[in-house]
MMTF fields as JSON, N, C-alpha, C and O atoms, coordinates in Angstrom:
{
  "mmtfVersion": "1.0.0",
  "mmtfProducer": "UNKNOWN",
  "numBonds": 295,
  "numAtoms": 296,
  "numGroups": 74,
  "numChains": 1,
  "numModels": 1,
  "chainsPerModel": [1],
  "groupsPerChain": [74],
  "chainIdList": ["A"],
  "bondAtomList": [4, 2, 8, 6, 12, 10, 16, 14, 20, 18, 24, 22, 28, 26, 32, 30, 36, 34, 40, 38, 44, 42, 48, 46, 52, 50, 56, 54, 60, 58, 64, 62, 68, 66, 72, 70, 76, 74, 80, 78, 84, 82, 88, 86, 92, 90, 96, 94, 100, 98, 104, 102, 108, 106, 112, 110, 116, 114, 120, 118, 124, 122, 128, 126, 132, 130, 136, 134, 140, 138, 144, 142, 148, 146, 152, 150, 156, 154, 160, 158, 164, 162, 168, 166, 172, 170, 176, 174, 180, 178, 184, 182, 188, 186, 192, 190, 196, 194, 200, 198, 204, 202, 208, 206, 212, 210, 216, 214, 220, 218, 224, 222, 228, 226, 232, 230, 236, 234, 240, 238, 244, 242, 248, 246, 252, 250, 256, 254, 260, 258, 264, 262, 268, 266, 272, 270, 276, 274, 280, 278, 284, 282, 288, 286, 292, 290],
  "bondOrderList": [1, 1, 1, 1, 1, 1, 1, 1, 1, 1, 1, 1, 1, 1, 1, 1, 1, 1, 1, 1, 1, 1, 1, 1, 1, 1, 1, 1, 1, 1, 1, 1, 1, 1, 1, 1, 1, 1, 1, 1, 1, 1, 1, 1, 1, 1, 1, 1, 1, 1, 1, 1, 1, 1, 1, 1, 1, 1, 1, 1, 1, 1, 1, 1, 1, 1, 1, 1, 1, 1, 1, 1, 1],
  "groupList": [{"groupName": "MET", "atomNameList": ["N", "CA", "C", "O"], "elementList": ["N", "C", "C", "O"], "formalChargeList": [0, 0, 0, 0], "bondAtomList": [1, 0, 2, 1, 3, 2], "bondOrderList": [1, 1, 2], "singleLetterCode": "M", "chemCompType": "L-PEPTIDE LINKING"}, {"groupName": "PRO", "atomNameList": ["N", "CA", "C", "O"], "elementList": ["N", "C", "C", "O"], "formalChargeList": [0, 0, 0, 0], "bondAtomList": [1, 0, 2, 1, 3, 2], "bondOrderList": [1, 1, 2], "singleLetterCode": "P", "chemCompType": "L-PEPTIDE LINKING"}, {"groupName": "LEU", "atomNameList": ["N", "CA", "C", "O"], "elementList": ["N", "C", "C", "O"], "formalChargeList": [0, 0, 0, 0], "bondAtomList": [1, 0, 2, 1, 3, 2], "bondOrderList": [1, 1, 2], "singleLetterCode": "L", "chemCompType": "L-PEPTIDE LINKING"}, {"groupName": "ASP", "atomNameList": ["N", "CA", "C", "O"], "elementList": ["N", "C", "C", "O"], "formalChargeList": [0, 0, 0, 0], "bondAtomList": [1, 0, 2, 1, 3, 2], "bondOrderList": [1, 1, 2], "singleLetterCode": "D", "chemCompType": "L-PEPTIDE LINKING"}, {"groupName": "THR", "atomNameList": ["N", "CA", "C", "O"], "elementList": ["N", "C", "C", "O"], "formalChargeList": [0, 0, 0, 0], "bondAtomList": [1, 0, 2, 1, 3, 2], "bondOrderList": [1, 1, 2], "singleLetterCode": "T", "chemCompType": "L-PEPTIDE LINKING"}, {"groupName": "GLU", "atomNameList": ["N", "CA", "C", "O"], "elementList": ["N", "C", "C", "O"], "formalChargeList": [0, 0, 0, 0], "bondAtomList": [1, 0, 2, 1, 3, 2], "bondOrderList": [1, 1, 2], "singleLetterCode": "E", "chemCompType": "L-PEPTIDE LINKING"}, {"groupName": "ASN", "atomNameList": ["N", "CA", "C", "O"], "elementList": ["N", "C", "C", "O"], "formalChargeList": [0, 0, 0, 0], "bondAtomList": [1, 0, 2, 1, 3, 2], "bondOrderList": [1, 1, 2], "singleLetterCode": "N", "chemCompType": "L-PEPTIDE LINKING"}, {"groupName": "GLN", "atomNameList": ["N", "CA", "C", "O"], "elementList": ["N", "C", "C", "O"], "formalChargeList": [0, 0, 0, 0], "bondAtomList": [1, 0, 2, 1, 3, 2], "bondOrderList": [1, 1, 2], "singleLetterCode": "Q", "chemCompType": "L-PEPTIDE LINKING"}, {"groupName": "SER", "atomNameList": ["N", "CA", "C", "O"], "elementList": ["N", "C", "C", "O"], "formalChargeList": [0, 0, 0, 0], "bondAtomList": [1, 0, 2, 1, 3, 2], "bondOrderList": [1, 1, 2], "singleLetterCode": "S", "chemCompType": "L-PEPTIDE LINKING"}, {"groupName": "ARG", "atomNameList": ["N", "CA", "C", "O"], "elementList": ["N", "C", "C", "O"], "formalChargeList": [0, 0, 0, 0], "bondAtomList": [1, 0, 2, 1, 3, 2], "bondOrderList": [1, 1, 2], "singleLetterCode": "R", "chemCompType": "L-PEPTIDE LINKING"}, {"groupName": "TYR", "atomNameList": ["N", "CA", "C", "O"], "elementList": ["N", "C", "C", "O"], "formalChargeList": [0, 0, 0, 0], "bondAtomList": [1, 0, 2, 1, 3, 2], "bondOrderList": [1, 1, 2], "singleLetterCode": "Y", "chemCompType": "L-PEPTIDE LINKING"}, {"groupName": "LYS", "atomNameList": ["N", "CA", "C", "O"], "elementList": ["N", "C", "C", "O"], "formalChargeList": [0, 0, 0, 0], "bondAtomList": [1, 0, 2, 1, 3, 2], "bondOrderList": [1, 1, 2], "singleLetterCode": "K", "chemCompType": "L-PEPTIDE LINKING"}, {"groupName": "VAL", "atomNameList": ["N", "CA", "C", "O"], "elementList": ["N", "C", "C", "O"], "formalChargeList": [0, 0, 0, 0], "bondAtomList": [1, 0, 2, 1, 3, 2], "bondOrderList": [1, 1, 2], "singleLetterCode": "V", "chemCompType": "L-PEPTIDE LINKING"}, {"groupName": "HIS", "atomNameList": ["N", "CA", "C", "O"], "elementList": ["N", "C", "C", "O"], "formalChargeList": [0, 0, 0, 0], "bondAtomList": [1, 0, 2, 1, 3, 2], "bondOrderList": [1, 1, 2], "singleLetterCode": "H", "chemCompType": "L-PEPTIDE LINKING"}, {"groupName": "ILE", "atomNameList": ["N", "CA", "C", "O"], "elementList": ["N", "C", "C", "O"], "formalChargeList": [0, 0, 0, 0], "bondAtomList": [1, 0, 2, 1, 3, 2], "bondOrderList": [1, 1, 2], "singleLetterCode": "I", "chemCompType": "L-PEPTIDE LINKING"}, {"groupName": "TRP", "atomNameList": ["N", "CA", "C", "O"], "elementList": ["N", "C", "C", "O"], "formalChargeList": [0, 0, 0, 0], "bondAtomList": [1, 0, 2, 1, 3, 2], "bondOrderList": [1, 1, 2], "singleLetterCode": "W", "chemCompType": "L-PEPTIDE LINKING"}, {"groupName": "ALA", "atomNameList": ["N", "CA", "C", "O"], "elementList": ["N", "C", "C", "O"], "formalChargeList": [0, 0, 0, 0], "bondAtomList": [1, 0, 2, 1, 3, 2], "bondOrderList": [1, 1, 2], "singleLetterCode": "A", "chemCompType": "L-PEPTIDE LINKING"}, {"groupName": "GLY", "atomNameList": ["N", "CA", "C", "O"], "elementList": ["N", "C", "C", "O"], "formalChargeList": [0, 0, 0, 0], "bondAtomList": [1, 0, 2, 1, 3, 2], "bondOrderList": [1, 1, 2], "singleLetterCode": "G", "chemCompType": "PEPTIDE LINKING"}, {"groupName": "CYS", "atomNameList": ["N", "CA", "C", "O"], "elementList": ["N", "C", "C", "O"], "formalChargeList": [0, 0, 0, 0], "bondAtomList": [1, 0, 2, 1, 3, 2], "bondOrderList": [1, 1, 2], "singleLetterCode": "C", "chemCompType": "L-PEPTIDE LINKING"}, {"groupName": "PHE", "atomNameList": ["N", "CA", "C", "O"], "elementList": ["N", "C", "C", "O"], "formalChargeList": [0, 0, 0, 0], "bondAtomList": [1, 0, 2, 1, 3, 2], "bondOrderList": [1, 1, 2], "singleLetterCode": "F", "chemCompType": "L-PEPTIDE LINKING"}],
  "groupTypeList": [0, 1, 2, 3, 4, 3, 5, 6, 7, 3, 8, 4, 9, 10, 11, 12, 12, 2, 6, 13, 5, 5, 7, 10, 8, 14, 15, 1, 4, 3, 9, 3, 6, 1, 16, 17, 15, 9, 3, 16, 17, 11, 12, 17, 3, 11, 9, 4, 18, 2, 3, 19, 14, 6, 5, 12, 15, 4, 3, 0, 9, 1, 2, 8, 2, 9, 9, 7, 2, 3, 7, 5, 9, 1],
  "groupIdList": [1, 2, 3, 4, 5, 6, 7, 8, 9, 10, 11, 12, 13, 14, 15, 16, 17, 18, 19, 20, 21, 22, 23, 24, 25, 26, 27, 28, 29, 30, 31, 32, 33, 34, 35, 36, 37, 38, 39, 40, 41, 42, 43, 44, 45, 46, 47, 48, 49, 50, 51, 52, 53, 54, 55, 56, 57, 58, 59, 60, 61, 62, 63, 64, 65, 66, 67, 68, 69, 70, 71, 72, 73, 74],
  "secStructList": [7, 7, 1, 1, 7, 7, 4, 4, 4, 7, 7, 7, 7, 3, 3, 3, 3, 3, 3, 6, 6, 7, 7, 3, 3, 3, 3, 3, 6, 6, 1, 7, 7, 7, 6, 6, 3, 3, 3, 3, 3, 3, 3, 3, 1, 2, 2, 2, 2, 2, 2, 2, 2, 2, 2, 2, 7, 7, 7, 7, 1, 7, 2, 2, 2, 2, 2, 2, 2, 2, 2, 1, 7, 7],
  "xCoordList": [0.889, 0.084, 0.859, 1.727, 0.647, 1.518, 1.281, 0.217, 2.363, 2.289, 1.615, 0.941, 1.737, 0.967, -0.4, -0.785, -1.222, -2.719, -3.139, -2.622, -4.089, -4.581, -5.443, -6.409, -5.077, -5.795, -7.369, -8.192, -7.672, -9.133, -9.809, -11.022, -9.217, -9.767, -9.681, -10.178, -9.043, -8.752, -9.914, -10.21, -10.648, -11.918, -11.626, -12.555, -10.378, -9.968, -10.312, -10.103, -10.905, -11.187, -9.952, -9.415, -9.554, -8.308, -8.716, -9.811, -7.806, -7.964, -6.645, -5.613, -6.61, -5.413, -4.929, -5.708, -3.637, -3.125, -1.885, -1.201, -1.666, -0.775, 0.213, -0.231, 1.454, 2.358, 2.705, 2.287, 3.515, 3.916, 4.702, 4.794, 5.282, 6.027, 5.074, 5.524, 3.83, 2.963, 3.194, 3.075, 3.539, 3.762, 2.472, 1.909, 2.013, 0.817, 0.988, 1.971, 0.104, 0.166, -1.268, -2.207, -1.418, -2.677, -2.577, -1.56, -3.712, -3.661, -5.06, -6.067, -5.068, -6.359, -7.313, -6.774, -8.569, -9.395, -9.589, -9.906, -9.419, -9.691, -8.412, -8.431, -7.378, -6.169, -5.989, -6.386, -5.39, -5.042, -3.884, -3.029, -4.006, -2.872, -1.519, -1.384, -0.621, 0.798, 1.117, 0.479, 2.101, 2.431, 2.924, 3.785, 2.318, 2.827, 1.975, 2.235, 0.98, 0.213, -1.205, -1.651, -1.922, -3.366, -4.134, -3.621, -5.488, -6.377, -6.308, -6.191, -6.377, -6.423, -7.668, -7.8, -8.683, -10.114, -10.675, -11.766, -9.918, -10.391, -10.311, -9.295, -11.482, -11.502, -12.113, -12.945, -11.693, -12.357, -11.48, -10.686, -11.553, -10.802, -9.383, -9.114, -8.469, -7.035, -6.895, -6.241, -7.535, -7.405, -7.84, -7.146, -9.083, -9.666, -8.735, -8.595, -8.043, -7.172, -5.927, -5.467, -5.264, -4.095, -4.322, -3.474, -5.559, -6.006, -6.058, -5.595, -6.612, -6.606, -5.203, -4.946, -4.359, -2.979, -2.229, -1.325, -2.602, -1.92, -2.5, -1.856, -3.689, -4.241, -3.696, -3.426, -3.523, -3.268, -1.715, -1.254, -0.966, 0.366, 1.233, 1.789, 1.328, 1.846, 3.353, 4.042, 3.848, 5.245, 5.683, 5.27, 6.597, 6.939, 7.992, 8.346, 8.535, 9.515, 8.891, 7.797, 9.679, 9.045, 8.891, 9.581, 7.856, 7.543, 8.726, 8.857, 9.603, 10.773, 11.694, 12.279, 11.892, 12.818, 12.145, 12.876, 10.855, 10.16, 10.38, 10.85, 10.089, 10.244, 11.63, 11.812, 12.662, 14.057, 14.407, 15.078, 13.951, 14.34, 13.495, 13.94, 12.375, 11.549, 12.321, 12.293, 12.947, 13.631, 15.006, 15.55, 15.51, 16.824, 16.651, 17.63, 15.459, 15.115, 15.248, 14.741, 15.881, 16.022, 14.733, 14.592],
  "yCoordList": [-1.164, 0.061, 1.244, 1.342, 2.304, 3.441, 4.19, 4.108, 4.995, 5.823, 7.115, 7.701, 7.617, 8.856, 8.595, 7.57, 9.586, 9.578, 10.292, 11.378, 9.749, 10.414, 11.514, 11.32, 12.656, 13.851, 13.832, 14.417, 13.197, 13.003, 12.201, 12.386, 11.23, 10.351, 10.866, 10.228, 12.049, 12.565, 13.312, 14.41, 12.727, 13.257, 14.21, 14.678, 14.432, 15.174, 16.571, 17.132, 17.213, 18.62, 19.347, 18.947, 20.379, 21.117, 22.503, 22.958, 23.203, 24.579, 25.239, 24.575, 26.409, 27.202, 27.77, 28.341, 27.633, 28.184, 29.115, 28.974, 29.998, 31.13, 31.187, 30.893, 31.54, 31.667, 33.188, 34.067, 33.366, 34.725, 35.423, 36.65, 34.669, 35.152, 35.406, 35.771, 35.213, 35.277, 34.276, 34.572, 33.043, 31.937, 31.067, 31.01, 30.411, 29.724, 28.217, 27.754, 27.51, 26.014, 25.456, 26.19, 24.207, 23.582, 22.563, 21.895, 22.451, 21.343, 20.759, 21.44, 19.509, 18.806, 19.522, 19.913, 19.721, 20.427, 19.602, 20.181, 18.344, 17.562, 17.571, 16.915, 18.236, 18.312, 19.666, 20.659, 19.728, 21.036, 21.666, 21.005, 22.999, 23.685, 23.329, 23.031, 23.39, 23.275, 24.464, 25.511, 24.315, 25.466, 26.563, 26.368, 27.814, 28.94, 29.217, 30.193, 28.389, 28.564, 28.989, 28.594, 29.812, 30.129, 30.039, 30.061, 29.929, 29.817, 30.995, 32.086, 30.854, 31.918, 32.208, 33.062, 31.441, 31.697, 30.95, 31.255, 30.013, 29.169, 27.772, 27.241, 27.102, 25.575, 25.081, 25.74, 23.871, 23.072, 21.966, 21.501, 21.471, 20.458, 20.886, 22.085, 19.956, 20.4, 21.446, 22.482, 21.105, 22.201, 23.5, 24.493, 23.542, 24.833, 25.571, 26.776, 24.978, 25.615, 26.055, 27.155, 25.227, 25.562, 26.716, 27.595, 26.699, 27.805, 29.128, 30.157, 29.086, 30.248, 30.782, 31.983, 29.822, 30.306, 30.873, 31.69, 30.437, 30.941, 32.367, 33.174, 32.611, 33.968, 34.99, 36.128, 34.576, 35.64, 35.617, 36.6, 34.573, 34.585, 35.077, 34.25, 36.319, 36.836, 37.235, 37.51, 37.277, 37.571, 36.44, 36.372, 35.507, 34.302, 34.676, 33.822, 35.92, 36.154, 36.322, 36.861, 35.811, 35.883, 37.269, 38.102, 37.62, 38.958, 39.69, 40.889, 39.045, 39.691, 40.188, 41.252, 39.501, 39.823, 41.02, 41.891, 41.067, 42.162, 43.339, 44.342, 43.353, 44.495, 45.102, 46.315, 44.148, 44.51, 45.278, 46.31, 44.761, 45.283, 46.736, 47.609, 46.869, 48.003, 49.231, 50.411, 48.761, 49.773, 50.151, 51.229, 49.274, 49.63, 50.542, 51.035, 50.742, 51.554, 52.995, 53.439, 53.797, 55.296, 55.895, 57.105],
  "zCoordList": [0.019, 0.018, 0.052, 0.919, -0.894, -0.975, 0.256, 0.869, 0.661, 1.944, 1.538, 2.384, 0.306, -0.057, -0.302, -0.864, 0.145, 0.024, -1.168, -1.428, -1.968, -3.181, -2.7, -1.962, -3.126, -2.639, -3.002, -2.297, -4.021, -4.271, -3.37, -3.278, -2.588, -1.623, -0.243, 0.685, -0.054, 1.239, 1.793, 1.322, 2.855, 3.317, 4.614, 5.272, 4.893, 6.039, 5.823, 4.747, 6.964, 6.94, 7.548, 8.58, 6.888, 7.281, 7.676, 7.345, 8.412, 8.724, 8.376, 8.477, 8.003, 7.819, 9.091, 9.854, 9.356, 10.496, 10.202, 9.188, 11.081, 10.88, 12.159, 13.269, 11.995, 13.093, 13.231, 12.477, 14.283, 14.658, 13.565, 13.571, 12.612, 11.485, 10.269, 9.183, 10.476, 9.344, 8.215, 7.026, 8.681, 7.725, 7.872, 8.965, 6.823, 6.765, 6.618, 6.039, 7.101, 6.886, 6.974, 7.281, 6.713, 6.977, 8.005, 8.193, 8.702, 9.929, 9.988, 9.798, 10.252, 10.473, 11.516, 12.551, 11.37, 12.192, 13.478, 14.517, 13.445, 14.664, 15.564, 16.606, 15.233, 16.105, 16.657, 16.047, 17.814, 18.374, 17.455, 16.866, 17.441, 16.634, 17.283, 18.47, 16.447, 16.961, 17.826, 17.71, 18.695, 19.6, 18.716, 17.858, 18.956, 18.268, 17.008, 16.305, 16.715, 15.542, 16.001, 17.079, 15.158, 15.482, 14.206, 13.087, 14.486, 13.193, 12.453, 13.011, 11.122, 10.163, 9.563, 8.686, 10.066, 9.652, 8.376, 7.894, 7.885, 6.752, 7.02, 7.47, 6.723, 6.903, 5.688, 5.064, 5.322, 4.181, 3.764, 4.582, 2.485, 2.156, 1.821, 1.76, 1.603, 1.418, 0.264, 0.391, -0.822, -1.967, -1.642, -1.859, -1.075, -0.614, 0.29, 0.08, 1.321, 2.141, 1.478, 1.784, 0.497, -0.121, -1.07, -1.222, -1.751, -2.532, -1.781, -2.274, -0.616, 0.231, 0.674, 0.755, 0.941, 1.299, 0.142, 0.319, -1.087, -2.291, -2.633, -3.303, -2.158, -2.329, -1.371, -1.755, -0.061, 0.87, 1.304, 1.884, 1.042, 1.413, 0.18, -0.542, -0.025, -1.247, -0.986, -1.968, 0.149, 0.475, 1.445, 2.603, 0.855, 1.691, 2.707, 3.52, 2.727, 3.745, 5.173, 5.344, 6.202, 7.565, 7.808, 7.22, 8.807, 9.191, 9.777, 9.533, 10.54, 11.117, 10.08, 10.283, 8.945, 7.871, 7.051, 6.578, 6.89, 6.184, 7.027, 6.489, 8.336, 9.141, 9.101, 8.988, 9.204, 9.265, 7.937, 7.963, 6.847, 5.51, 5.29, 4.545, 5.94, 5.861, 6.697, 6.347, 7.757, 8.633, 7.936, 8.175, 7.116, 6.426, 5.196, 4.636, 4.812, 3.647, 3.906, 4.937, 3.083, 3.363, 3.225, 3.403]
}
């Protein structure tokens, strides 16, 4: 049996989670968020959650780096 799960057969409900660096991930809704991550307000199947992340996560740099670079600008 293959270890990877066919996305079309995945009935898991996911939520989008966000950390303090404004980095996004998905997490099963039936599990507690990992330490340091909070709900981002989107729940659905894997594709729906990943599409949401693609829409909102337009700058992949961590928040701390973005702030540092903003301060260095003249």
